[in-house]
Backbone as JSON, one array per atom type, in Angstrom:
{
  "sequence": "MHILILGGTGGIGSALIKAYLSQDAVNHIHATYHNSHPTIEYPQLTWHRTDVSKDSDVAKLSETVGQLDIVINTVGMLHNGDMMPEKTITQFDSDFFNQNIATNVLPTLLIAKHLSPKLKSKTLNYFVTVSAKIGSIEDNHLGGWISYRSSKAALNMALKTISIEWKNKKFNTCVFAFHPGTTDTNLSKPFQRNVPEGNLQTPEKVAAALINLLQRLSLKDNGKFFSYDGTEIPW",
  "N": [[-57.47, -4.21, 7.64], [-57.27, -2.58, 4.16], [-59.05, -0.36, 1.93], [-60.92, 0.75, 0.01], [-63.22, 3.5, -1.02], [-65.59, 4.41, -3.27], [-67.0, 7.47, -3.71], [-67.62, 9.04, -1.23], [-68.75, 10.67, 0.27], [-71.29, 10.5, 0.08], [-74.56, 9.65, 0.51], [-74.98, 6.79, 1.63], [-71.58, 5.95, 1.17], [-70.5, 7.85, 3.08], [-71.6, 6.47, 5.44], [-70.79, 4.43, 5.21], [-67.48, 4.51, 5.75], [-67.6, 5.46, 8.2], [-68.67, 3.21, 9.83], [-66.75, 1.5, 9.2], [-64.76, 2.77, 10.18], [-64.43, 2.65, 13.0], [-63.81, -0.06, 13.5], [-61.03, -2.46, 14.66], [-60.33, -3.91, 12.43], [-59.02, -2.39, 10.47], [-56.56, -0.84, 8.26], [-56.59, 1.27, 6.79], [-58.4, 3.61, 5.23], [-59.33, 4.66, 1.91], [-61.17, 7.45, 0.38], [-63.3, 8.33, -1.94], [-64.02, 11.98, -3.24], [-66.12, 14.08, -5.25], [-67.71, 17.27, -5.45], [-68.75, 17.74, -3.27], [-67.03, 18.78, -0.69], [-65.53, 16.54, 1.97], [-66.76, 16.14, 5.31], [-65.97, 14.46, 7.3], [-62.83, 13.72, 8.87], [-60.18, 11.8, 9.6], [-57.63, 10.25, 11.02], [-57.06, 7.58, 9.65], [-58.14, 7.19, 7.57], [-57.94, 8.53, 4.11], [-58.78, 11.28, 1.86], [-59.66, 11.6, -1.47], [-59.93, 14.16, -4.37], [-61.57, 13.19, -7.33], [-62.93, 12.64, -10.29], [-64.79, 10.09, -10.57], [-65.97, 9.11, -13.53], [-64.15, 9.73, -14.64], [-61.36, 8.87, -16.91], [-58.8, 9.19, -16.97], [-58.64, 10.73, -14.53], [-59.46, 8.36, -12.53], [-57.02, 6.88, -13.41], [-54.77, 8.01, -12.1], [-55.66, 7.88, -9.47], [-55.15, 5.37, -9.09], [-52.63, 5.26, -8.81], [-51.93, 6.42, -6.65], [-52.71, 4.4, -4.3], [-52.49, 1.4, -2.56], [-51.64, -1.67, -2.29], [-55.44, -3.41, -2.17], [-57.9, -4.87, -0.27], [-60.77, -4.41, 0.14], [-62.83, -2.79, -2.23], [-65.32, -0.22, -2.4], [-68.19, 0.71, -4.69], [-69.95, 3.54, -4.74], [-71.02, 5.27, -5.8], [-73.76, 7.34, -8.08], [-76.71, 8.06, -9.62], [-79.71, 9.0, -10.2], [-81.67, 11.32, -10.88], [-81.46, 14.81, -11.98], [-81.19, 17.91, -11.73], [-82.96, 18.91, -13.44], [-84.18, 17.03, -15.05], [-86.33, 14.17, -14.18], [-86.82, 10.67, -14.11], [-88.11, 9.26, -16.4], [-91.61, 8.08, -17.24], [-92.85, 7.57, -19.27], [-91.53, 6.42, -22.74], [-92.09, 8.33, -24.58], [-90.93, 10.75, -23.33], [-88.17, 10.52, -22.97], [-85.09, 11.36, -23.24], [-82.09, 11.77, -24.81], [-79.66, 13.17, -23.88], [-80.12, 13.08, -20.97], [-80.36, 10.38, -20.68], [-77.2, 9.52, -21.69], [-76.01, 10.98, -19.57], [-76.48, 9.41, -17.27], [-75.6, 6.75, -17.79], [-73.03, 7.47, -18.05], [-72.9, 7.68, -15.51], [-73.28, 5.98, -13.83], [-73.03, 3.54, -15.1], [-69.97, 3.9, -16.3], [-67.96, 4.42, -13.97], [-67.77, 2.01, -12.38], [-66.39, 0.28, -14.64], [-64.11, 1.94, -14.95], [-62.69, 1.64, -12.91], [-62.39, -0.83, -12.4], [-60.65, -1.74, -14.6], [-58.29, 0.29, -13.93], [-57.46, -0.38, -11.22], [-57.58, -2.92, -10.76], [-54.62, -4.37, -10.97], [-54.05, -4.12, -8.03], [-55.57, -5.69, -6.76], [-55.01, -7.93, -6.91], [-54.15, -10.8, -5.28], [-53.15, -13.19, -2.8], [-54.59, -13.22, -0.63], [-58.46, -13.41, -0.01], [-60.35, -10.67, -1.63], [-62.38, -7.85, -2.19], [-64.8, -6.79, -4.46], [-67.18, -4.54, -5.16], [-69.93, -2.92, -6.49], [-73.05, -0.62, -5.93], [-75.9, -1.54, -6.57], [-79.12, -2.11, -8.33], [-82.14, -2.99, -7.95], [-84.34, -2.49, -9.45], [-82.79, -2.46, -12.02], [-82.66, -5.33, -12.54], [-83.46, -7.33, -15.0], [-85.22, -9.97, -15.48], [-86.82, -9.36, -13.1], [-88.39, -7.0, -13.74], [-91.62, -5.43, -14.34], [-92.88, -3.37, -13.81], [-92.53, -1.55, -15.57], [-91.34, 1.98, -16.98], [-89.07, 4.44, -15.89], [-86.61, 4.03, -17.81], [-83.86, 5.15, -18.36], [-83.11, 5.07, -16.08], [-83.08, 2.49, -15.76], [-81.62, 1.1, -17.69], [-79.08, 1.88, -17.76], [-78.64, 0.5, -14.99], [-78.92, -1.97, -15.61], [-77.1, -2.52, -17.52], [-74.67, -2.02, -15.93], [-75.11, -4.22, -14.05], [-74.5, -6.05, -15.95], [-71.7, -5.74, -16.76], [-70.29, -5.89, -14.34], [-70.67, -8.59, -14.1], [-69.35, -9.55, -16.01], [-66.84, -8.84, -15.33], [-66.28, -10.2, -13.48], [-66.5, -13.02, -14.52], [-64.13, -12.43, -15.97], [-62.08, -11.96, -13.8], [-61.94, -14.46, -12.83], [-60.79, -16.36, -14.27], [-58.56, -15.56, -14.34], [-57.83, -16.41, -12.22], [-57.86, -14.55, -9.81], [-58.5, -13.8, -6.65], [-60.6, -12.42, -5.93], [-64.02, -11.75, -4.87], [-66.91, -11.0, -7.06], [-69.7, -8.45, -6.66], [-72.79, -7.14, -7.01], [-75.04, -5.25, -4.99], [-78.15, -4.3, -3.99], [-79.16, -1.78, -2.1], [-81.88, -1.29, -1.16], [-84.37, 0.91, -0.97], [-83.25, 3.91, -0.27], [-82.68, 6.29, 2.37], [-81.44, 8.94, 1.4], [-80.45, 11.9, -0.48], [-80.91, 10.86, -3.51], [-83.2, 9.55, -3.33], [-85.01, 10.96, -2.28], [-87.38, 13.01, -3.89], [-88.68, 10.48, -4.42], [-90.14, 9.3, -2.04], [-92.14, 9.56, -0.99], [-93.63, 7.87, -1.56], [-92.81, 5.57, -0.42], [-93.67, 1.87, 1.15], [-94.42, 2.49, 4.79], [-91.89, 1.96, 7.04], [-89.98, 0.88, 5.23], [-88.61, 2.53, 3.99], [-85.08, 2.52, 4.25], [-82.27, 3.33, 6.47], [-79.24, 5.01, 5.68], [-77.03, 4.24, 7.73], [-78.3, 1.61, 8.3], [-77.94, 0.28, 5.67], [-75.14, 0.1, 5.53], [-74.52, -1.48, 7.16], [-75.74, -3.57, 6.42], [-74.41, -4.08, 4.27], [-71.6, -4.4, 4.85], [-72.15, -6.8, 6.49], [-72.5, -8.49, 4.57], [-70.11, -8.73, 3.0], [-68.17, -9.99, 5.3], [-69.44, -12.67, 5.0], [-69.67, -12.95, 2.42], [-68.17, -15.43, -0.04], [-65.09, -16.89, -2.25], [-67.3, -18.51, -3.94], [-69.46, -16.99, -4.47], [-68.91, -15.11, -6.25], [-69.76, -13.17, -9.18], [-72.52, -12.26, -8.53], [-75.65, -11.14, -7.42], [-76.75, -9.36, -4.87], [-79.31, -8.44, -2.36], [-79.81, -5.89, -0.22], [-80.69, -7.02, 2.48], [-79.97, -9.87, 2.22], [-80.51, -11.49, 0.35], [-80.28, -13.38, -3.1], [-80.69, -11.74, -6.07], [-82.19, -12.16, -9.38], [-80.73, -11.33, -12.08]],
  "CA": [[-57.88, -3.96, 5.8], [-57.23, -1.59, 3.28], [-60.3, -0.18, 1.54], [-60.98, 2.21, -1.14], [-64.78, 3.57, -1.09], [-66.04, 5.36, -4.25], [-68.25, 8.33, -3.46], [-67.51, 8.69, 0.11], [-69.52, 11.87, 0.3], [-72.84, 10.28, -0.32], [-75.18, 9.33, 2.33], [-74.44, 5.52, 1.85], [-70.56, 6.0, 1.8], [-70.35, 8.25, 4.57], [-71.88, 5.57, 6.55], [-69.79, 3.18, 5.28], [-66.75, 5.07, 5.85], [-68.39, 5.69, 9.75], [-68.9, 2.41, 10.26], [-65.5, 0.95, 8.87], [-63.54, 3.81, 11.07], [-64.86, 1.79, 14.35], [-63.17, -1.5, 12.98], [-59.95, -1.95, 14.88], [-59.31, -4.73, 11.56], [-59.24, -1.6, 9.5], [-55.98, -0.23, 8.72], [-56.68, 2.4, 6.14], [-59.73, 3.87, 4.52], [-59.05, 5.51, 0.9], [-62.19, 7.51, -0.11], [-63.48, 9.9, -3.37], [-65.16, 13.06, -3.63], [-66.11, 14.86, -6.11], [-67.7, 17.78, -5.29], [-68.97, 17.97, -1.64], [-66.29, 19.21, 0.74], [-65.37, 16.11, 2.87], [-66.79, 16.57, 6.64], [-65.53, 13.13, 8.27], [-61.64, 13.14, 9.18], [-59.51, 11.16, 10.55], [-56.35, 9.85, 10.93], [-56.86, 6.49, 9.07], [-58.61, 8.18, 6.16], [-57.6, 9.54, 3.45], [-59.71, 11.62, 0.36], [-58.72, 11.83, -3.22], [-60.75, 14.18, -5.16], [-61.95, 12.45, -7.91], [-64.32, 12.14, -11.05], [-64.59, 8.57, -10.88], [-66.11, 8.65, -14.97], [-62.88, 10.22, -16.05], [-60.38, 8.15, -17.06], [-57.08, 9.91, -16.2], [-58.72, 10.63, -12.65], [-59.16, 7.06, -11.91], [-55.82, 6.19, -13.42], [-53.88, 9.06, -11.12], [-55.87, 7.3, -8.06], [-54.96, 4.15, -8.76], [-51.32, 5.55, -8.75], [-52.1, 6.74, -5.06], [-53.38, 3.62, -3.23], [-51.68, 0.73, -2.52], [-52.77, -3.15, -2.51], [-56.45, -2.99, -1.45], [-58.92, -5.81, 0.39], [-61.9, -3.98, -0.01], [-63.63, -1.61, -2.88], [-66.77, -0.53, -2.82], [-68.25, 2.05, -5.31], [-71.44, 4.19, -4.04], [-71.26, 6.57, -6.68], [-74.95, 6.85, -8.97], [-77.73, 8.97, -10.01], [-81.32, 8.9, -10.71], [-82.46, 12.28, -11.44], [-80.8, 15.83, -11.57], [-81.82, 19.34, -11.37], [-84.0, 19.29, -14.52], [-85.05, 15.34, -15.13], [-86.42, 13.16, -13.3], [-87.01, 9.49, -14.58], [-89.41, 8.6, -17.69], [-92.74, 7.64, -17.07], [-92.91, 6.83, -20.7], [-90.99, 6.52, -23.53], [-92.12, 9.51, -25.14], [-90.29, 11.56, -22.37], [-86.72, 9.63, -23.05], [-84.04, 12.26, -23.42], [-80.52, 11.71, -25.08], [-78.9, 13.77, -23.11], [-80.27, 12.49, -19.76], [-79.58, 8.64, -20.6], [-76.18, 9.22, -21.64], [-75.7, 10.99, -17.86], [-77.18, 7.54, -16.23], [-74.77, 5.68, -18.46], [-71.5, 7.99, -17.62], [-72.65, 8.27, -13.87], [-73.86, 4.22, -12.96], [-72.05, 2.43, -15.54], [-68.4, 4.13, -16.46], [-66.99, 4.45, -12.65], [-66.66, 0.78, -12.37], [-65.15, -0.38, -15.5], [-63.08, 2.23, -15.6], [-62.06, 1.1, -11.49], [-61.76, -2.48, -12.6], [-59.65, -1.21, -15.53], [-57.15, 1.0, -13.33], [-57.46, -1.05, -9.82], [-57.39, -4.7, -10.87], [-53.37, -4.69, -9.9], [-54.24, -3.62, -6.24], [-56.62, -6.25, -6.14], [-54.0, -9.42, -6.86], [-53.26, -11.04, -3.95], [-53.29, -14.76, -1.91], [-55.97, -13.21, 0.18], [-59.63, -13.15, -0.54], [-60.6, -9.53, -1.45], [-64.27, -7.64, -2.93], [-64.92, -5.39, -5.57], [-68.9, -4.3, -5.15], [-71.17, -1.75, -6.35], [-74.32, -0.51, -5.45], [-76.67, -1.23, -7.96], [-80.33, -1.24, -8.11], [-83.27, -4.39, -7.88], [-84.6, -1.98, -10.65], [-81.85, -2.92, -13.28], [-83.12, -6.62, -13.19], [-84.32, -7.6, -16.4], [-86.46, -10.52, -14.66], [-87.98, -8.43, -12.01], [-89.16, -5.56, -14.6], [-92.84, -5.69, -14.05], [-93.65, -2.52, -14.27], [-91.78, -0.75, -16.9], [-90.93, 3.15, -16.99], [-87.46, 4.86, -15.85], [-86.04, 3.63, -18.51], [-82.7, 5.5, -18.44], [-82.36, 4.16, -15.27], [-82.86, 1.19, -15.82], [-81.0, 0.38, -18.58], [-77.75, 2.45, -16.64], [-78.07, 0.15, -13.88], [-78.69, -3.5, -16.32], [-75.73, -2.34, -18.06], [-73.79, -1.96, -14.63], [-75.32, -5.46, -13.62], [-73.68, -6.64, -17.12], [-70.68, -5.25, -16.15], [-69.66, -6.41, -13.2], [-70.89, -10.05, -14.61], [-68.19, -9.81, -16.95], [-65.36, -8.72, -14.82], [-66.43, -11.69, -12.02], [-65.62, -14.32, -14.86], [-62.63, -12.62, -16.27], [-60.77, -12.1, -13.19], [-61.62, -15.5, -12.16], [-60.64, -16.85, -15.37], [-57.28, -15.03, -14.51], [-57.03, -16.58, -10.97], [-58.01, -13.77, -8.72], [-58.81, -14.29, -5.53], [-61.72, -11.31, -6.11], [-65.65, -11.67, -5.07], [-67.03, -9.48, -7.12], [-70.88, -8.33, -6.92], [-73.54, -6.02, -7.58], [-75.55, -4.86, -4.28], [-79.32, -3.47, -4.1], [-79.63, -0.89, -0.9], [-83.24, -0.45, -1.12], [-84.92, 2.71, -1.3], [-82.59, 4.63, 1.02], [-82.98, 8.12, 2.79], [-80.59, 10.4, 0.82], [-80.84, 12.55, -1.72], [-80.88, 10.27, -4.55], [-84.31, 8.82, -3.5], [-85.84, 12.28, -1.89], [-88.13, 13.22, -4.65], [-90.08, 9.42, -4.26], [-89.77, 8.99, -0.32], [-93.65, 9.38, 0.13], [-94.51, 6.51, -2.17], [-92.5, 3.99, 0.3], [-94.81, 2.17, 2.21], [-94.05, 2.8, 6.34], [-90.66, 0.88, 7.36], [-89.46, 0.36, 4.04], [-87.3, 3.25, 3.98], [-83.81, 2.08, 4.64], [-81.18, 4.38, 6.9], [-77.64, 5.03, 5.69], [-76.31, 3.46, 8.67], [-78.15, 0.17, 8.14], [-77.56, -0.14, 4.59], [-73.93, 0.18, 5.46], [-74.53, -2.34, 8.48], [-76.44, -4.53, 5.46], [-73.59, -4.42, 3.3], [-70.43, -5.08, 5.78], [-72.12, -7.7, 7.08], [-72.37, -9.02, 3.47], [-68.65, -8.99, 2.78], [-68.05, -10.65, 5.65], [-69.8, -14.03, 5.25], [-69.27, -14.06, 1.31], [-66.39, -15.89, -0.69], [-65.55, -17.1, -3.99], [-68.66, -18.91, -4.64], [-70.84, -15.91, -4.88], [-68.61, -14.09, -7.54], [-70.54, -12.55, -9.79], [-74.06, -12.65, -7.81], [-76.61, -9.87, -7.51], [-77.58, -9.36, -3.9], [-80.01, -7.06, -1.58], [-79.59, -5.28, 1.76], [-81.72, -8.45, 3.27], [-79.3, -11.06, 1.94], [-81.36, -12.38, -0.62], [-79.98, -13.3, -3.92], [-81.56, -11.42, -6.68], [-81.67, -12.32, -10.72], [-79.98, -10.84, -13.13]],
  "C": [[-57.62, -2.89, 5.67], [-58.95, -1.44, 2.32], [-60.66, 0.7, 1.13], [-62.64, 2.29, -1.17], [-65.25, 4.81, -1.8], [-67.44, 6.24, -3.88], [-68.81, 8.39, -1.9], [-68.54, 10.21, 0.61], [-71.31, 12.12, 0.76], [-73.05, 10.08, 0.75], [-74.86, 7.6, 2.72], [-72.75, 5.18, 2.02], [-69.73, 6.53, 2.66], [-70.7, 7.66, 5.02], [-71.42, 4.31, 6.9], [-67.92, 3.27, 6.26], [-66.7, 5.27, 7.7], [-67.97, 4.56, 10.66], [-67.73, 1.37, 10.08], [-64.85, 1.61, 10.26], [-63.37, 2.68, 12.53], [-64.49, 0.5, 14.48], [-61.71, -1.3, 13.31], [-59.2, -2.58, 13.9], [-59.2, -3.52, 10.6], [-57.66, -0.6, 9.75], [-55.51, 1.09, 8.17], [-57.95, 2.42, 5.3], [-59.06, 4.57, 3.18], [-60.66, 6.1, 0.53], [-62.42, 9.07, -0.94], [-64.37, 10.84, -2.68], [-65.07, 13.84, -4.71], [-66.43, 16.67, -5.98], [-68.03, 18.6, -4.21], [-67.92, 17.97, -1.16], [-65.95, 17.69, 1.64], [-65.86, 16.67, 4.25], [-66.06, 15.3, 7.95], [-63.55, 13.23, 7.86], [-61.18, 12.41, 10.26], [-58.27, 10.15, 10.15], [-55.47, 8.63, 9.68], [-57.62, 6.63, 7.9], [-58.19, 8.98, 5.12], [-58.45, 10.25, 2.11], [-59.11, 12.06, -0.55], [-60.03, 12.62, -3.9], [-60.65, 14.13, -6.65], [-63.22, 12.12, -9.04], [-64.15, 10.91, -11.4], [-65.24, 8.39, -12.92], [-65.3, 9.28, -15.55], [-61.8, 9.01, -16.28], [-59.13, 8.25, -16.78], [-57.71, 10.17, -15.01], [-58.57, 9.36, -12.29], [-57.94, 6.48, -12.3], [-55.09, 6.93, -12.32], [-54.76, 8.69, -9.9], [-55.65, 6.1, -8.09], [-53.26, 4.54, -8.49], [-51.04, 5.85, -6.81], [-52.34, 5.83, -3.93], [-52.31, 2.0, -3.8], [-52.58, -0.72, -2.69], [-54.29, -2.98, -1.21], [-57.27, -4.62, -1.25], [-60.13, -5.47, -0.11], [-61.87, -2.99, -1.31], [-65.07, -1.75, -3.33], [-67.12, 0.81, -3.75], [-69.97, 2.12, -5.34], [-71.77, 5.03, -4.71], [-72.72, 6.02, -7.79], [-75.94, 7.98, -9.21], [-78.9, 8.38, -10.47], [-81.93, 9.54, -11.42], [-81.28, 13.24, -11.06], [-81.73, 16.94, -11.4], [-82.93, 19.67, -12.35], [-84.66, 18.17, -14.69], [-85.04, 14.69, -14.13], [-86.61, 11.76, -14.15], [-88.47, 9.3, -15.58], [-90.49, 8.12, -16.8], [-93.2, 6.78, -18.15], [-92.01, 7.37, -21.73], [-90.76, 7.89, -24.67], [-91.5, 10.74, -24.41], [-88.68, 11.3, -22.19], [-85.9, 11.39, -24.05], [-82.52, 11.54, -23.54], [-79.85, 11.87, -24.12], [-78.58, 13.18, -21.54], [-79.87, 10.85, -19.45], [-78.51, 8.54, -20.69], [-75.36, 9.62, -19.96], [-76.05, 9.6, -17.33], [-76.26, 7.15, -16.79], [-73.41, 6.29, -17.43], [-71.61, 7.9, -16.05], [-72.9, 6.48, -13.12], [-72.81, 3.26, -13.54], [-70.43, 2.78, -15.23], [-67.62, 4.08, -15.54], [-66.44, 2.98, -12.73], [-66.1, 0.13, -13.05], [-64.21, 0.48, -15.75], [-61.9, 1.92, -13.61], [-61.92, -0.4, -11.65], [-60.65, -2.5, -13.64], [-58.46, -0.84, -14.7], [-56.66, -0.36, -11.99], [-57.25, -2.26, -9.87], [-55.67, -4.91, -10.55], [-53.36, -4.87, -8.42], [-55.06, -4.72, -5.75], [-55.91, -7.86, -6.23], [-53.49, -9.59, -6.26], [-53.48, -13.06, -3.48], [-54.3, -14.74, -1.46], [-57.31, -12.76, -0.56], [-60.01, -11.69, -0.21], [-62.1, -9.58, -2.07], [-64.32, -6.56, -3.6], [-66.54, -5.28, -5.73], [-69.42, -2.7, -5.42], [-72.48, -1.66, -6.21], [-75.06, 0.11, -6.6], [-77.74, -0.75, -7.73], [-81.24, -2.72, -8.23], [-83.92, -4.1, -9.5], [-83.95, -2.15, -12.56], [-81.9, -4.38, -13.11], [-84.09, -6.99, -14.37], [-85.52, -8.64, -16.27], [-87.48, -9.87, -13.83], [-88.64, -7.58, -12.62], [-90.4, -6.04, -14.92], [-93.75, -4.65, -14.63], [-93.27, -1.32, -15.17], [-91.14, 0.59, -16.41], [-89.6, 3.25, -16.72], [-86.59, 3.95, -16.73], [-84.13, 3.62, -19.1], [-82.01, 4.97, -17.78], [-82.13, 2.92, -15.16], [-82.1, 0.39, -16.94], [-79.52, 0.42, -18.07], [-77.5, 0.89, -16.0], [-77.85, -1.98, -14.36], [-77.21, -3.43, -17.09], [-74.34, -2.49, -17.24], [-73.65, -3.54, -14.25], [-74.13, -6.14, -14.86], [-72.02, -6.68, -17.05], [-70.24, -5.95, -14.89], [-69.86, -8.25, -13.36], [-69.92, -10.75, -15.16], [-66.92, -9.87, -16.54], [-65.36, -9.89, -14.23], [-65.92, -12.41, -13.06], [-64.45, -14.0, -15.71], [-61.52, -12.58, -15.3], [-60.85, -13.89, -12.47], [-61.21, -16.25, -12.94], [-59.2, -16.73, -14.81], [-56.78, -15.25, -13.11], [-56.89, -15.77, -9.98], [-58.64, -14.21, -7.79], [-60.15, -13.04, -4.86], [-62.98, -11.9, -6.11], [-65.94, -10.42, -5.89], [-68.66, -9.86, -7.33], [-71.4, -7.31, -7.03], [-74.46, -6.07, -5.45], [-76.33, -3.82, -4.2], [-79.65, -3.28, -2.36], [-80.64, -1.08, -0.34], [-83.41, 0.44, -1.32], [-83.8, 3.27, 0.49], [-82.59, 5.93, 1.43], [-81.6, 8.59, 2.57], [-80.86, 10.67, -0.26], [-81.27, 12.34, -3.19], [-82.94, 9.94, -4.54], [-85.29, 9.95, -2.76], [-87.09, 12.61, -2.66], [-89.23, 12.09, -4.88], [-90.4, 8.8, -2.65], [-91.29, 8.61, 0.0], [-94.75, 8.51, -0.45], [-94.24, 5.1, -1.55], [-93.0, 3.67, 0.94], [-93.87, 2.16, 4.04], [-93.43, 1.33, 6.57], [-89.98, 0.53, 6.06], [-88.12, 1.19, 3.61], [-85.96, 3.32, 4.97], [-82.87, 3.43, 5.49], [-79.56, 4.03, 6.18], [-76.82, 3.73, 6.35], [-76.98, 1.79, 8.29], [-78.21, -0.49, 6.84], [-76.08, -0.41, 4.68], [-74.04, -1.2, 6.08], [-74.78, -3.82, 7.5], [-74.94, -5.5, 5.07], [-72.23, -5.13, 4.05], [-71.02, -6.2, 6.21], [-72.27, -9.22, 5.82], [-70.87, -9.83, 3.35], [-68.08, -9.75, 3.74], [-68.1, -12.12, 5.75], [-69.76, -14.29, 3.33], [-68.38, -14.87, 0.75], [-66.64, -16.21, -1.96], [-66.62, -17.52, -4.65], [-69.44, -18.08, -5.06], [-70.23, -14.78, -5.71], [-69.08, -14.36, -8.33], [-71.9, -12.76, -9.74], [-74.85, -11.42, -7.63], [-77.19, -10.04, -5.67], [-78.26, -8.22, -3.38], [-79.34, -7.11, -0.78], [-79.95, -6.48, 2.66], [-80.85, -9.67, 3.25], [-79.47, -11.77, 0.76], [-80.79, -12.4, -1.7], [-81.07, -12.7, -4.93], [-80.91, -11.56, -7.97], [-82.1, -11.47, -11.4], [-80.94, -10.21, -13.98]]
}
């Protein structure tokens, strides 16, 4: 297998890299990083410094990789140094909203745009982005966090739309969104005290859950939204 992992220095991204490097079936892994310098080194692993929200960077990345069997985008944001998710619409900030869109939505669109030729093959391949259940419109019963919710809902719509286009163009690509649950990474640190005991996932468990999904999903699962426990989430 030839795999591309976007956001390889993050908690879930690095756990995926380590898990895949232990598998004999993996020929090569390409992984991106933005600012955090990679600490994982391996002959079968190539790092690419890439701003995945920038069209020119993703175009350059597409020129350096060959045909791919699996593309996984783990890039995302929930908060930054100055802003936390809004508890009420009166806290809405347009710059923070745009940052959510740029980080949570744009990369998937740009990756699909530039890397689609790398997924055209006669064999089944996969295109997956880490999303969040909070982006499900049907599942929204609490409100709040409007910038993050909106960006993940937009991401989910992007993935659904891409899945339809590639199906119509006869791609052998299973496109899906993946909800990792609350994972012990920097993204969730400010909110972990509210997580019920036993519900905080380790990056390693999340990586194993996603790899297990990739091993069992087929084209009939194209355009769906799955949780780490294997259940399907309504859009």
